C-alpha angles and dihedrals in degrees: 000000000000123000092246091053093049092049092049091049090048092051091049090049091050090051091047091051090050092051091048091051092048092048091047089052092047089049091053091050092049091050091051091049091047091054089049092053092048091052091047090050091053090049092051093047090053091047090049092049091051091050090048091051092050093049091048090050090051091050091051091050092048092050091050091050089048092052092048092057 
């Protein structure tokens, strides 16, 4: 192969390696963000369940007060 062809191939390989490294870094960041969102989702579901339980308890108390009257 000629020197020009080898240099061109080497430059393309260097760019490909850089793109792979950038994509790997982005992938790691996206995985970390995904885990953060999953934890946040679990937290919000638990918070929503607690709020639902409290509202249901209030409704039951109100109904019992209503029936006592």
